[in-house]
N, C-alpha and C positions, 0 to 999 in steps of 0.2 A: 578151591572150588566151594561155593556156598552149599550148605546142606539144610534140608528140612526133614521133618518126620511126618510121614503121611499115614493116615488111617482111613481106609475106605469102607463104607458100610451101605447097605440097602436101607432106605427109609420106608417104613410101612405106613406111618401116619404123618403125612407132610405137614399139616397144620400144627399138630402138637409139637413136632420137632422144630418148626420155625418159632413157635412160642418159647420153647426152652432156649433156643439159640439167642433169641432177642433178649430174654431175661439175663443171659450171661454177658451180652455184648456191652462194651464200653462206648460204642459209637453207633450212629444211626445205620440202619440197613442200607447197603448199596447193592443195586441190581445191575449186573453186567451182562451184556450180550456178547457171546464169544463163539467163534468158529475155529475149531482146532483141526488142522490138517496134519496127519502123521506121515512120516517118511521113513524108509528103511535107513538105518544108520549102521555103519560098520563097527562103531565103538560104543554103542548105546542107543538111546532113543532120540528122535528129533521131531519137533512139532513146530508148526507155524500157527500162532494164535492171532487171529484177526479180531479187533474190536470195532473197526470201521474201515472205510476205504483208505484212510490216511493214518491209521494207527494200528500197529501190530508188534509182535515180539517173536523172535526166533529163539526157541528154547532147546538146548541140548542137555540131556539128563541121563543118569544111570540109576536104575532102581531094580532091586531084586524082585523076582516074581514069586513072592511068598505071601501067605495070609498074615493078617494082623499088621501091627506097626512096622514100618520099614523106612530106612533112610533113603532120601532122594538127593543125589548130588547133581547140581545144575549150573548152567551158565545161560544168561539171557542177554540178547541184544535187541534193541528197539529198531523199528523200521517205520518210515513214513510212506512206504510203497509196498504194503503187504501182498497185494495181488501180483505185482511184478516179481517179487521174491518167490511167491508160490509157483509161478510159471518157471522161474529159473531152477528151483529145486525139483520140479516135475521133469524138466529136461535132463537133469543130472542123475536122477534115480526115480524109482517107482514109488508113488504115493501109496500108502496102506489104506487110508480112509479118512473121512471127515466127520466130525461131530459138531453139531450146532447145539448150543445150550444157553439157557438163561441161568446165570449163577447168582444166588443170593449170598452175599458176603457179610459176615458178622465178624467183628474184631473183639477179642478179649485179651488185653495186654499184647503179647507178641504172638498170640495164637490166632490163626485165621480159620474160621469155620465156613466151609463152602457147602451150600446145599444147591444141587444142580437139578434142573428140569431138562 
């Protein structure tokens, strides 16, 4: 199962943080529009990430609820019917909530820097 290390933080100065991330980045800024719907999972977390009506990902992952850096073990499968998949998952279990965000993605080597609005 692939693993990444996550560090989450509150940004108090958006513009300054974006400038610092851009200075570190090896690639141009990419802006992604995402809608994440979370579902109860018996063995971890489950979310459906929709990028558009024909592009999404189902992500199963396990991450400890602790402060600071933490490992996230995950599996991802792509879908061309994210809305239908969301409906199927909603029938199978209770959805927890939905988050709509604009993600600013910066890349530095293998490190992904996500700044979300």
